[in-house]
N, C-alpha and C positions, 0 to 999 in steps of 0.2 A: 649292676647287672646280676643281681642275685635274687633268688626266690625267697620270700619271707612267708611267715604264717599268714594265712588268709588269702594267699594267692591261689588262682585256679590250678587244679591238678594238671600238670603238663604231660603226665604219663611217663615220667622218667623212672618211677620206682619199678623195680623188677619183682615179679612174683613167680610162684611155681605153677601158674595157671597154664592154659592151653598153649600150644606151640604157635608158630608164626601165622599171621593172618594172610589173606590173599595179597595185600599190598606190600607185604614184606616187613611191616612195622612190628609185627609180633603182638599177640594179645596181651593186654594189661588188665589188672584187676580193677573192678569198678565200672559201672555202666556209663559213668560220666567221663571216662577217659577216652578221648578220641584217638584213632589210629594215626600213626605218623605217615605222612604222605609225601615227604620231601624226597629229593633224588637219592640221598644217602639211604633212606629206608628201602628204596627199590633195590639198591646194591646189596644191602644187608639181607633182604629177602632172597635174592639169588644165591648168596653164599649159604644161607640156611637150608635152601633146597638141596644144594650139593653136599653140605656137611651139616645135617640136622643137629648134631650134638655140639657144634662149635659155639663157643662163647663169643658173641659179636659185640659185647659191651664196649671194649676199647675202640673198635671200628666205628661204632655209633658216635662216640665222643670226638675222636681225632678226625674222623671223616667230615663231621659237621664243622669243626674248627677250620680245617683246610678248605672246605667248600666255601664257607663264609669269607675267608681271607681272599680266595681267588676271585669271588664275585665283587668284593670291595675294590680289589686291585684293577678289575676290568671295567668298572662302572664308568661309562662314557659321560654321565652327567655330573660326576664328581668334580669339584673345583680344581683339584690337582691335575686331573686328566685334561680338563679344558685349557689349563695353563701349559700343557705339554710336559708335565713333570711326573715322574714315578714317585711312589711313596718313599723309596730308598733315597732318591735325589733330594726330596723335600726334607728328609731326616737329616741329611748333611747340612742343608741350608739352615734348618732349625737349630742344629747343634751350634753352629757359628753364631746364630742370633741369640740363643738363650744363655750361652756362656759369656757372651759379651766381649770376647777377645780372640786373638788369632789362635789357631790350632794347627798342629802338624798333622800330616796324613795319619800317623800312628795314633795320635790322640783322637782324631775323628773316627778311626776304626773302633777304638774302645768306646767312644760316646754313642756310636750307632750300632754296636754289636755286629760289626761287619768285618770281613777279611780285608787285608791290606790291598789285595788285587782288585777286589770289588770297589773299594774306595778310590783307588787310582783311576779306574775306568769311569766312575761317576764324576770324579773331579775334572777329568779331561773334558767331558761334555759341558759341565757347569762353568768352566773357565772359557771354553769356546763361545758360550752364549753370554759371556760377560756378567755372570751372576756372582762369580767368585774370582778373586785375584790372588796370585801367589807372590810371596816375597822370599828371596833366597837369604838364608841366614848369613850374616856378615862374617861370622867366625867359622862356619862350616858350610860350604856351598852345597854339600850333599843334602842339607836339611832345608825343607821348604816350610814356610808359614802361610797358612791360608786365612783369608778374611772375606767377608761379604763386600761386594761393591755397593754403591748407592742403589743401583737397580736391584741387586739381590736383596738388600734390606727392605726396600719398598715392596718387593714381591712377597716376601715372607709376611710382613706386617699387613699387607692387603689381603692375602689369600687365607691366612690362618683363621680369622673369624668366619669366613665363608665355608671353609672345610669343617670347622667345628659345628656350624649350623647344619651342614649336610649330614654329618655323622649323627647329630642329635635326631634328625629326621629319620635316618636309617634305623636307629634304635627305638623309635617310637612304637614299634610292634611290641615292645616290652614295657610293662608298667615301670615307673621309677623304682619301686621296690624290687622288681625283677632284675632291672639293670644293676642295682646295687649288689644283689646276691650273686649274679653272674660275675660281676667284677671281683667280688671276694673269692669266688671259687677259682677263677682264672689266676688270681694272685697266688693262691695256694699251689696251683699246678705249676705256674711259672717259677715260683721259688724252688719247688722240687726239681724242675728241669734244669734250672740254672746251677743248682748244686750238683746235679748228676751229669749234665751235658753242657755245662757253661763254657767249655772251650770251643764249642762249635760256632762258626761265624758264617753269615750269609753273604 
């Protein structure tokens, strides 16, 4: 998801050219650079009208990341949504499947970068729907061990290829080189955030 040499100009480069355009995207150098017309561009344009000297660069990046994440979470045609699962719930199921062994709630929290309270809430629903089962530790009854049921394992194995195919279709708006570049850039950003904000859990 990264841009490579030879890819079309996306208009991401900033210049000292004219100020914001009517659509709020801001003028960019080069006649072949199209204005940005997404919803974040409109918001940025409004802020620039209120504060002309404001550097909206961070808003343009973070706003688009948040907007993309929200749209992907809400997509009704996504296999996860059709199966009645949230991404966070599927992450728990996936952690149990890919590690191949039982995990405690604390271990699941670390595997999925979530808070203990959030994991407890999600596990409650997943156990109620018979996708996950818990076993009490024989030496310490305060400790629970979680594992997938047969139904949970079948669901993960069945839905993962569908979800990946869906996500591939979503990303088809970007050329393969663009996807690789974006992936690299997001990895750099994520490494920085994990080093600075790594203690935060969802």
